Phi, psi and omega in degrees: 000315179295322178298320178297316180298312181294322179297313179298319182295308183289327178297316180292322179300317181293316182297315184273346177052049178231165178274122181281157171264120184239131176229148176242139180223134177234121177247123181239123180246128167254117194236138172240113185209161178288148182239357178210180185293341178279357181067021174295134185258157174221153178255127180214174182235135175238128181232133177236119174258125187237131175249125178240127178235126181232142178229133176228121180222110184056242181264004184260149178215155179208137179223134173227135180226124179232146182239149164241118183251139181225130174248125181241116182152114186297322182290320184291320184286350176252004182277155181295315179302320180294314181296321178292319181295323182288346177278344180287129181233165176295147179277066183232157183287357178221158180284136177258003182232147174279173173289164181279137175249116184264135177233033175099285182265001181197179179217150175223159180203165176251152181216135172271108186274314177215145174201098184208161177207172180174198185224142179216139171216195186296333184249331190235148168217123179229133180221149182218138176134201180272105189216170177264133176251114185266125175222148177093165182237004182291148177262328180256317179235149177228070182300333181286345184267101178264007180263299180212069182289151176285154175239104185292348179268358182271168181299318178229090186303330183271358176275098184236153179295151175281164179242129178280106194206164171245123184235128179234130178236130178244126179268107178296318173206190183295342186245356185228133180225147172242132181235138176237138181228134170235119182235136177264132183265178182299324180276010179070009169276170185244147174245131184244146178217144174226141181213139171234127185227136180202172179262119183239114181059266184237009184225157168271128185232137179222145172242130185235142176227127178231138180214136175205179180290339183247351182201159176214153177208138169237107190227181183217162170222141176212135183207137179190162179261140178282103183051232179243036185276344186084357179269116185250140176243151179205159177202149174209159178156203180152202179259134184233150175223122171264107185284342176286313179274351183058049180234141175238143182200163174257145181205145179187168178233152170233131184218166179213151179225146173204136177242125181277165182295335181275013178079004173285128180238142179235133175228126179233147177214147174235126181251131179237139174226131183285348181227142177257140180243150179280164179298324180293320178296320181296320181290326188270350188281176182287159181299324188289342183242000188301321181286351181262352182269110189257151178264003176216156178286341178206151176226150174240137181226148180217134175239126177244125178237144180212129178263103182294318173203191184295342185250335187245126181230135178245147182216142178223121176250131176230134179226135177230140172276112187287350180274304182262000176068011174284158184211164181229133179229133181229090175274148178207152174232130180239128181240130180269114178288322171199195184294339187243356183229133176225151173233136183233134174246127186208168176215160178232106190249134182235148177203155180155174179291158176301133181090350178282170186298316183256353184288337184262012181253132180283172184274149179234138177230142180205160173236132181239123175247123185234132179227138178238135180209000000 
């Protein structure tokens, strides 16, 4: 995998005869979390070394991102949650990860995170390869994104698998764009998407259509600021069909944002789903719809951010299942040691009655040290 990444990178560099921009990033997590149903905890270390190479020449661009991941901890690499998690792969027609190499107390592997290139000018943008396709305007939930949606309950919500796809965007004018997507899935079937987005009166409005053999969506996005108050409203959602489960439902979010002069920021969202799914259905369904199958008809979420000074930033995420009243809270503090190094102390806290969505999950605590060079 690493050889493939380096080959693609150096081949493109030679062809374009330009100097690439190369960055290295290392994220190290020391984590204390439960590993079984008894909520017994273990302490382990997760390290990700990331190489990013970017090339820009006139209207052409190319990006490659590769990771080396290492898990250190004898108990964690033999636990059921770890073994199940390592079986999850990108929904692509080829494997993006190498096999696991075990060295007794730990395991490491390589992963191709992104590999794409393309062309852009004032009217057109076309890209092809393993890339992220962004859809939706949600901050906590993205029901409209059936390609690579974020998971706010994960350790790193924005770390999502790439999609092997061809994406073309045409700018009708400065305020209106049409986008077409063709993505090949793991089973070699194709997922298609069309989107038109523009500025209408006082809001950004988009209509989205997604279709594949296992799922369909007819959705919308809307986002805008209330006059010049700094108070922003947004919503996304639509009609969804899971063709594997043969279920149709409506789903969407409504959210608001506001940042005060003292750097305090508030983000709130409410998620609604017309249908509730069982835990067994969620586990058995296809990759493309798993994040859309909810165990409650509604959830409420709140994010509070505060910049104490130029170096210290605090964040608090809270999510509650309005049906069973279970909840999830994730407080964190991030301190910048310098321009290239940060340390974060955080926790992932769950509570609720036995059998509730968040009540049966144990607490997680971690420290993250990140350096870029």
